[in-house]
N, CA and C atoms as a LAMMPS dump frame, in Angstrom:
ITEM: TIMESTEP
0
ITEM: NUMBER OF ATOMS
408
ITEM: BOX BOUNDS ff ff ff
-5.0000000000000000e+02 5.0000000000000000e+02
-5.0000000000000000e+02 5.0000000000000000e+02
-5.0000000000000000e+02 5.0000000000000000e+02
ITEM: ATOMS id mol type element x y z
1 1 1 N 0.986 -0.983 0.214
2 1 2 C 0.041 0.025 -0.017
3 1 3 C 1.004 1.399 -0.145
4 2 1 N 0.767 2.086 -0.781
5 2 2 C 1.263 3.274 -1.002
6 2 3 C 0.948 4.324 0.153
7 3 1 N 1.443 5.542 0.322
8 3 2 C 1.106 6.566 1.229
9 3 3 C -0.417 7.14 0.463
10 4 1 N -0.398 7.437 -0.67
11 4 2 C -1.364 7.842 -1.044
12 4 3 C -2.787 7.136 -1.079
13 5 1 N -2.473 5.836 -1.353
14 5 2 C -3.434 5.046 -0.895
15 5 3 C -4.012 4.894 0.244
16 6 1 N -3.36 4.873 1.089
17 6 2 C -3.515 4.892 2.967
18 6 3 C -4.08 6.223 3.251
19 7 1 N -3.585 7.49 2.773
20 7 2 C -4.499 8.696 2.81
21 7 3 C -5.822 8.677 2.147
22 8 1 N -6.11 8.24 1.016
23 8 2 C -7.211 8.431 0.407
24 8 3 C -8.182 7.238 1.133
25 9 1 N -7.907 6.417 1.357
26 9 2 C -8.348 5.421 2.346
27 9 3 C -8.986 5.931 3.576
28 10 1 N -7.883 6.345 4.276
29 10 2 C -8.47 7.25 5.451
30 10 3 C -9.732 8.209 5.34
31 11 1 N -9.153 9.322 4.545
32 11 2 C -10.401 10.407 3.849
33 11 3 C -11.594 9.258 3.563
34 12 1 N -11.557 8.495 2.683
35 12 2 C -13.264 7.997 2.44
36 12 3 C -13.365 7.184 3.794
37 13 1 N -12.695 6.779 4.657
38 13 2 C -13.518 6.45 5.842
39 13 3 C -13.899 7.569 6.749
40 14 1 N -13.627 8.59 6.287
41 14 2 C -13.985 9.853 7.212
42 14 3 C -13.421 9.821 8.488
43 15 1 N -12.242 9.603 8.911
44 15 2 C -11.97 9.979 10.287
45 15 3 C -10.431 10.274 10.315
46 16 1 N -10.606 11.026 11.375
47 16 2 C -9.31 11.763 11.503
48 16 3 C -8.156 10.968 11.394
49 17 1 N -6.819 11.59 11.678
50 17 2 C -5.525 10.6 11.964
51 17 3 C -5.534 10.067 13.519
52 18 1 N -6.282 10.595 14.552
53 18 2 C -6.072 10.177 15.689
54 18 3 C -6.88 8.95 15.613
55 19 1 N -8.18 9.041 14.956
56 19 2 C -9.053 8.191 15.182
57 19 3 C -8.374 6.688 13.962
58 20 1 N -8.031 7.025 13.013
59 20 2 C -7.102 5.77 12.237
60 20 3 C -6.23 5.316 13.192
61 21 1 N -5.55 5.84 13.585
62 21 2 C -4.52 5.301 14.738
63 21 3 C -5.171 4.214 15.618
64 22 1 N -5.898 4.913 16.113
65 22 2 C -7.04 3.98 17.312
66 22 3 C -7.471 2.737 16.642
67 23 1 N -7.628 2.718 15.836
68 23 2 C -8.473 2.003 14.575
69 23 3 C -7.511 0.648 14.719
70 24 1 N -6.284 1.163 14.055
71 24 2 C -5.479 0.045 13.44
72 24 3 C -4.239 -0.479 14.742
73 25 1 N -4.665 0.537 15.918
74 25 2 C -3.996 0.044 16.781
75 25 3 C -2.339 0.701 16.664
76 26 1 N -2.403 1.624 16.274
77 26 2 C -0.827 2.219 15.967
78 26 3 C -0.958 3.6 16.638
79 27 1 N 0.335 4.344 16.391
80 27 2 C 0.721 5.665 17.139
81 27 3 C 0.409 6.554 15.897
82 28 1 N -0.122 7.807 16.359
83 28 2 C -0.52 8.735 15.303
84 28 3 C 0.797 9.174 14.708
85 29 1 N 2.304 9.438 15.334
86 29 2 C 3.092 9.394 14.57
87 29 3 C 3.555 8.149 13.33
88 30 1 N 3.081 6.9 13.526
89 30 2 C 3.014 5.912 12.523
90 30 3 C 2.377 6.484 11.403
91 31 1 N 0.907 7.126 11.867
92 31 2 C 0.098 7.642 10.749
93 31 3 C 0.872 8.722 10.052
94 32 1 N 1.513 9.633 10.947
95 32 2 C 1.863 10.458 10.114
96 32 3 C 2.859 10.194 8.884
97 33 1 N 3.677 9.09 9.502
98 33 2 C 4.771 8.416 8.508
99 33 3 C 4.218 7.784 7.329
100 34 1 N 3.202 6.972 7.46
101 34 2 C 2.612 6.378 6.38
102 34 3 C 1.856 7.762 5.214
103 35 1 N 1.323 8.848 5.763
104 35 2 C 0.784 9.54 5.052
105 35 3 C 1.885 9.923 4.386
106 36 1 N 3.141 10.569 4.892
107 36 2 C 4.117 10.829 4.458
108 36 3 C 5.126 10.158 3.431
109 37 1 N 4.771 9.007 3.598
110 37 2 C 5.749 8.127 2.913
111 37 3 C 7.168 7.857 3.439
112 38 1 N 7.499 8.052 4.779
113 38 2 C 8.341 8.17 5.46
114 38 3 C 8.658 6.82 5.778
115 39 1 N 7.56 5.647 6.151
116 39 2 C 7.5 4.44 6.825
117 39 3 C 6.859 3.691 5.868
118 40 1 N 7.332 2.495 5.453
119 40 2 C 6.573 1.593 5.046
120 40 3 C 4.682 0.908 5.508
121 41 1 N 3.884 0.914 4.754
122 41 2 C 2.661 0.553 5.387
123 41 3 C 2.948 -0.918 5.572
124 42 1 N 2.787 -1.463 6.93
125 42 2 C 2.862 -2.974 7.174
126 42 3 C 1.541 -3.261 6.895
127 43 1 N 2.076 -4.933 6.789
128 43 2 C 0.873 -5.792 6.057
129 43 3 C -0.114 -5.794 6.738
130 44 1 N -0.244 -5.616 8.353
131 44 2 C -1.368 -5.859 9.061
132 44 3 C -1.913 -4.504 8.927
133 45 1 N -1.442 -3.359 8.853
134 45 2 C -2.368 -1.854 8.598
135 45 3 C -3.049 -2.109 7.238
136 46 1 N -2.595 -2.428 6.137
137 46 2 C -2.99 -2.552 4.989
138 46 3 C -4.221 -3.461 4.726
139 47 1 N -4.427 -4.52 5.422
140 47 2 C -5.247 -5.552 5.569
141 47 3 C -6.2 -5.089 6.277
142 48 1 N -6.097 -4.271 7.622
143 48 2 C -7.11 -3.52 8.241
144 48 3 C -7.857 -2.546 7.652
145 49 1 N -6.97 -1.654 6.674
146 49 2 C -7.526 -0.595 6.201
147 49 3 C -8.54 -1.022 4.97
148 50 1 N -7.996 -2.008 4.384
149 50 2 C -8.968 -2.984 3.101
150 50 3 C -10.358 -3.654 4.086
151 51 1 N -9.848 -3.958 5.019
152 51 2 C -11.273 -4.7 5.647
153 51 3 C -12.056 -3.366 6.235
154 52 1 N -11.74 -2.477 6.736
155 52 2 C -12.839 -1.38 7.006
156 52 3 C -13.251 -0.598 5.699
157 53 1 N -12.293 -0.541 4.715
158 53 2 C -13.378 0.164 3.697
159 53 3 C -14.543 -1.094 3.274
160 54 1 N -14.131 -2.351 3.649
161 54 2 C -15.135 -3.309 3.046
162 54 3 C -16.676 -3.433 3.577
163 55 1 N -16.498 -2.631 4.772
164 55 2 C -17.588 -2.683 5.721
165 55 3 C -18.268 -1.359 5.468
166 56 1 N -18.157 -0.708 4.557
167 56 2 C -18.979 0.495 4.558
168 56 3 C -19.975 0.11 3.675
169 57 1 N -21.294 0.219 4.202
170 57 2 C -22.41 -0.27 3.886
171 57 3 C -22.805 -0.223 2.364
172 58 1 N -22.168 0.931 2.094
173 58 2 C -22.259 1.333 0.514
174 58 3 C -22.427 0.236 -0.645
175 59 1 N -21.166 -0.611 -0.034
176 59 2 C -20.111 -1.441 -0.729
177 59 3 C -20.888 -3.197 -0.791
178 60 1 N -21.06 -3.216 0.17
179 60 2 C -21.515 -5.029 0.523
180 60 3 C -22.536 -5.083 -0.2
181 61 1 N -23.404 -4.602 -0.81
182 61 2 C -24.643 -5.509 -1.637
183 61 3 C -24.013 -5.56 -2.862
184 62 1 N -23.233 -4.997 -3.404
185 62 2 C -23.089 -4.749 -4.524
186 62 3 C -21.748 -5.68 -5.42
187 63 1 N -21.11 -6.111 -4.061
188 63 2 C -20.047 -6.971 -4.43
189 63 3 C -20.216 -8.402 -4.285
190 64 1 N -19.895 -9.159 -5.378
191 64 2 C -20.364 -10.689 -5.386
192 64 3 C -18.886 -11.154 -4.926
193 65 1 N -19.704 -12.499 -4.37
194 65 2 C -18.348 -13.454 -3.963
195 65 3 C -17.375 -13.835 -4.9
196 66 1 N -16.01 -14.286 -4.523
197 66 2 C -14.77 -14.321 -5.582
198 66 3 C -15.368 -15.642 -6.234
199 67 1 N -15.712 -16.658 -6.019
200 67 2 C -16.25 -18.023 -6.359
201 67 3 C -17.295 -17.715 -7.635
202 68 1 N -17.862 -16.742 -7.752
203 68 2 C -18.679 -16.259 -8.765
204 68 3 C -18.139 -15.642 -9.689
205 69 1 N -17.479 -14.458 -9.324
206 69 2 C -16.771 -13.549 -10.248
207 69 3 C -15.483 -14.716 -10.775
208 70 1 N -14.651 -15.299 -10.112
209 70 2 C -13.574 -16.281 -10.933
210 70 3 C -13.941 -17.111 -11.253
211 71 1 N -15.429 -17.777 -11.47
212 71 2 C -16.121 -19.046 -11.754
213 71 3 C -15.353 -20.281 -11.443
214 72 1 N -15.044 -20.323 -10.247
215 72 2 C -14.355 -21.374 -9.84
216 72 3 C -15.335 -22.814 -9.825
217 73 1 N -14.098 -23.523 -10.417
218 73 2 C -14.832 -25.145 -10.246
219 73 3 C -14.456 -25.724 -8.721
220 74 1 N -15.927 -26.769 -8.738
221 74 2 C -15.909 -27.253 -7.387
222 74 3 C -14.713 -27.622 -6.814
223 75 1 N -14.084 -28.162 -7.3
224 75 2 C -12.897 -28.967 -6.542
225 75 3 C -11.715 -28.187 -6.189
226 76 1 N -11.96 -26.776 -6.823
227 76 2 C -11.123 -25.476 -5.935
228 76 3 C -11.815 -24.858 -5.056
229 77 1 N -13.013 -24.721 -5.139
230 77 2 C -13.799 -24.025 -3.781
231 77 3 C -13.848 -25.121 -2.555
232 78 1 N -13.658 -26.407 -2.947
233 78 2 C -13.82 -27.346 -2.175
234 78 3 C -12.268 -26.835 -1.238
235 79 1 N -11.179 -26.351 -1.923
236 79 2 C -10.052 -26.373 -0.927
237 79 3 C -10.106 -24.835 -0.305
238 80 1 N -10.772 -24.217 -0.945
239 80 2 C -10.277 -22.719 -0.513
240 80 3 C -11.071 -22.251 0.926
241 81 1 N -10.385 -21.597 1.64
242 81 2 C -11.153 -21.288 2.846
243 81 3 C -12.086 -19.839 2.616
244 82 1 N -12.09 -19.411 1.504
245 82 2 C -13.158 -18.507 1.365
246 82 3 C -14.438 -18.864 1.165
247 83 1 N -14.339 -20.192 0.245
248 83 2 C -15.665 -20.633 0.134
249 83 3 C -15.791 -21.594 1.471
250 84 1 N -15.01 -22.047 2.517
251 84 2 C -15.697 -23.012 3.422
252 84 3 C -16.093 -21.832 4.439
253 85 1 N -15.514 -20.822 4.471
254 85 2 C -16.347 -19.877 5.538
255 85 3 C -17.224 -18.879 4.695
256 86 1 N -17.493 -18.915 3.884
257 86 2 C -18.494 -18.213 2.866
258 86 3 C -18.261 -16.588 3.131
259 87 1 N -16.912 -16.342 2.786
260 87 2 C -16.444 -14.968 2.909
261 87 3 C -15.795 -14.689 1.479
262 88 1 N -16.618 -15.055 0.397
263 88 2 C -15.86 -14.527 -0.714
264 88 3 C -16.452 -13.065 -1.064
265 89 1 N -16.671 -12.321 -0.465
266 89 2 C -16.642 -10.887 -0.254
267 89 3 C -15.215 -10.234 0.192
268 90 1 N -14.57 -11.461 0.942
269 90 2 C -13.737 -10.98 1.858
270 90 3 C -12.671 -11.643 1.517
271 91 1 N -12.256 -12.488 0.543
272 91 2 C -11.151 -13.507 0.072
273 91 3 C -9.886 -12.672 -0.069
274 92 1 N -9.93 -11.376 -0.353
275 92 2 C -8.249 -10.812 -0.241
276 92 3 C -8.193 -10.802 1.268
277 93 1 N -8.791 -10.823 2.388
278 93 2 C -8.899 -10.695 3.642
279 93 3 C -8.114 -11.918 4.665
280 94 1 N -8.553 -13.064 3.521
281 94 2 C -8.055 -14.55 4.117
282 94 3 C -6.962 -15.243 3.939
283 95 1 N -6.002 -15.626 4.582
284 95 2 C -4.804 -16.294 4.21
285 95 3 C -5.351 -17.539 3.685
286 96 1 N -4.314 -18.073 2.634
287 96 2 C -4.632 -19.513 2.224
288 96 3 C -5.471 -19.685 1.427
289 97 1 N -6.273 -18.34 0.815
290 97 2 C -7.352 -18.809 -0.191
291 97 3 C -6.741 -19.521 -1.757
292 98 1 N -7.245 -20.084 -2.392
293 98 2 C -6.807 -20.692 -3.583
294 98 3 C -6.72 -19.804 -4.774
295 99 1 N -6.182 -18.653 -4.945
296 99 2 C -6.019 -17.839 -6.151
297 99 3 C -5.183 -17.913 -6.709
298 100 1 N -5.572 -17.926 -8.165
299 100 2 C -4.422 -17.943 -9.336
300 100 3 C -4.009 -19.843 -9.061
301 101 1 N -5.158 -20.438 -8.8
302 101 2 C -4.866 -21.897 -8.511
303 101 3 C -3.866 -22.676 -7.375
304 102 1 N -3.544 -21.587 -6.569
305 102 2 C -2.482 -21.968 -5.467
306 102 3 C -2.745 -21.331 -4.213
307 103 1 N -2.187 -21.63 -3.31
308 103 2 C -2.227 -20.318 -2.12
309 103 3 C -0.956 -20.041 -1.843
310 104 1 N -0.846 -18.702 -1.41
311 104 2 C 0.443 -17.997 -1.121
312 104 3 C 0.703 -17.871 0.292
313 105 1 N 2.14 -17.955 0.29
314 105 2 C 2.683 -18.128 1.564
315 105 3 C 2.875 -16.927 2.829
316 106 1 N 3.056 -15.561 1.875
317 106 2 C 2.858 -14.299 2.56
318 106 3 C 1.708 -13.625 1.938
319 107 1 N 1.709 -12.466 2.797
320 107 2 C 0.685 -11.552 2.583
321 107 3 C 1.289 -10.781 1.209
322 108 1 N 2.198 -10.233 1.21
323 108 2 C 2.911 -9.629 0.216
324 108 3 C 2.71 -10.481 -1.025
325 109 1 N 2.95 -11.6 -1.074
326 109 2 C 2.868 -12.544 -2.227
327 109 3 C 1.065 -12.55 -2.679
328 110 1 N 0.348 -12.64 -1.658
329 110 2 C -0.87 -12.642 -1.898
330 110 3 C -1.305 -11.506 -2.582
331 111 1 N -1.198 -10.259 -1.78
332 111 2 C -1.365 -8.832 -2.132
333 111 3 C -1.15 -8.723 -3.808
334 112 1 N 0.127 -9.134 -4.093
335 112 2 C 0.367 -9.388 -5.579
336 112 3 C -0.583 -9.475 -6.602
337 113 1 N -0.984 -10.841 -6.24
338 113 2 C -2.067 -11.243 -6.75
339 113 3 C -3.451 -10.484 -6.526
340 114 1 N -4.049 -10.285 -5.152
341 114 2 C -5.184 -9.606 -5.22
342 114 3 C -5.123 -8.24 -5.706
343 115 1 N -4.367 -7.401 -5.829
344 115 2 C -4.235 -6.301 -6.357
345 115 3 C -4.61 -5.87 -8.15
346 116 1 N -4.039 -7.555 -8.761
347 116 2 C -4.779 -7.32 -10.05
348 116 3 C -6.268 -8.25 -10.157
349 117 1 N -6.577 -8.369 -8.882
350 117 2 C -7.867 -9.196 -9.229
351 117 3 C -9.401 -8.191 -9.189
352 118 1 N -10.223 -8.633 -9.804
353 118 2 C -11.395 -8.01 -9.843
354 118 3 C -12.131 -7.538 -8.436
355 119 1 N -12.001 -9.012 -7.692
356 119 2 C -12.72 -8.824 -6.387
357 119 3 C -12.245 -7.442 -5.514
358 120 1 N -10.964 -7.382 -5.33
359 120 2 C -10.398 -6.191 -4.372
360 120 3 C -10.507 -4.957 -5.12
361 121 1 N -10.195 -5.076 -6.35
362 121 2 C -10.193 -3.885 -7.299
363 121 3 C -11.723 -3.148 -7.1
364 122 1 N -12.808 -4.061 -7.48
365 122 2 C -13.832 -3.563 -7.627
366 122 3 C -14.092 -2.893 -6.191
367 123 1 N -14.047 -3.405 -5.04
368 123 2 C -14.241 -2.61 -3.574
369 123 3 C -13.295 -1.251 -3.796
370 124 1 N -12.28 -1.483 -4.144
371 124 2 C -11.617 -0.157 -3.807
372 124 3 C -12.029 0.813 -4.9
373 125 1 N -12.311 0.319 -6.03
374 125 2 C -12.909 1.283 -6.943
375 125 3 C -14.469 1.784 -6.575
376 126 1 N -15.009 0.994 -5.964
377 126 2 C -16.429 1.695 -5.455
378 126 3 C -15.953 2.925 -4.132
379 127 1 N -14.891 2.365 -3.57
380 127 2 C -14.332 3.332 -2.302
381 127 3 C -14.006 4.581 -2.969
382 128 1 N -13.668 4.621 -4.084
383 128 2 C -12.719 5.544 -4.783
384 128 3 C -11.242 5.593 -4.401
385 129 1 N -10.582 4.727 -4.347
386 129 2 C -9.456 4.276 -4.26
387 129 3 C -8.443 3.723 -5.516
388 130 1 N -7.729 4.736 -5.753
389 130 2 C -6.857 4.059 -7.016
390 130 3 C -5.875 3.349 -6.284
391 131 1 N -5.9 1.951 -6.874
392 131 2 C -4.206 1.183 -6.33
393 131 3 C -3.42 1.052 -7.276
394 132 1 N -2.131 0.88 -6.854
395 132 2 C -0.964 0.603 -7.779
396 132 3 C -1.17 -0.972 -7.958
397 133 1 N -1.074 -1.648 -8.734
398 133 2 C -1.069 -2.918 -9.15
399 133 3 C 0.21 -3.612 -9.182
400 134 1 N 1.346 -2.333 -8.863
401 134 2 C 2.393 -2.964 -9.153
402 134 3 C 3.165 -3.662 -8.049
403 135 1 N 3.719 -4.422 -7.544
404 135 2 C 4.457 -4.973 -6.494
405 135 3 C 4.93 -3.592 -5.745
406 136 1 N 4.779 -4.015 -4.623
407 136 2 C 5.875 -2.913 -3.521
408 136 3 C 6.951 -2.643 -3.927
């Protein structure tokens, strides 16, 4: 996540730097550093930001589960935790999902795929967040 993505997300959530710090469990100094680009945004912060954006009621009803969007065959769905927990709108949030036919070991590897996937891109587009699809 880039500093401009972080800032845009915070503004879309309509919260102050203090409030986002509290929501993320980080210091306000860390938030300043993220927004200024002085500090790399950790995976757990990126994940939480995307989760908070996903919970904006405006988007929940318009996003389809990943297995419908990606037209996953039954054998892939049965191995995927997004299907198991019926969390196809949050597939990008769950480690071990079977995206691109394999599970990814790290958040960074997973997000390299998710940033190019229509499921996360649709959510962020609806939130007005332009994401960089290149690997950080």
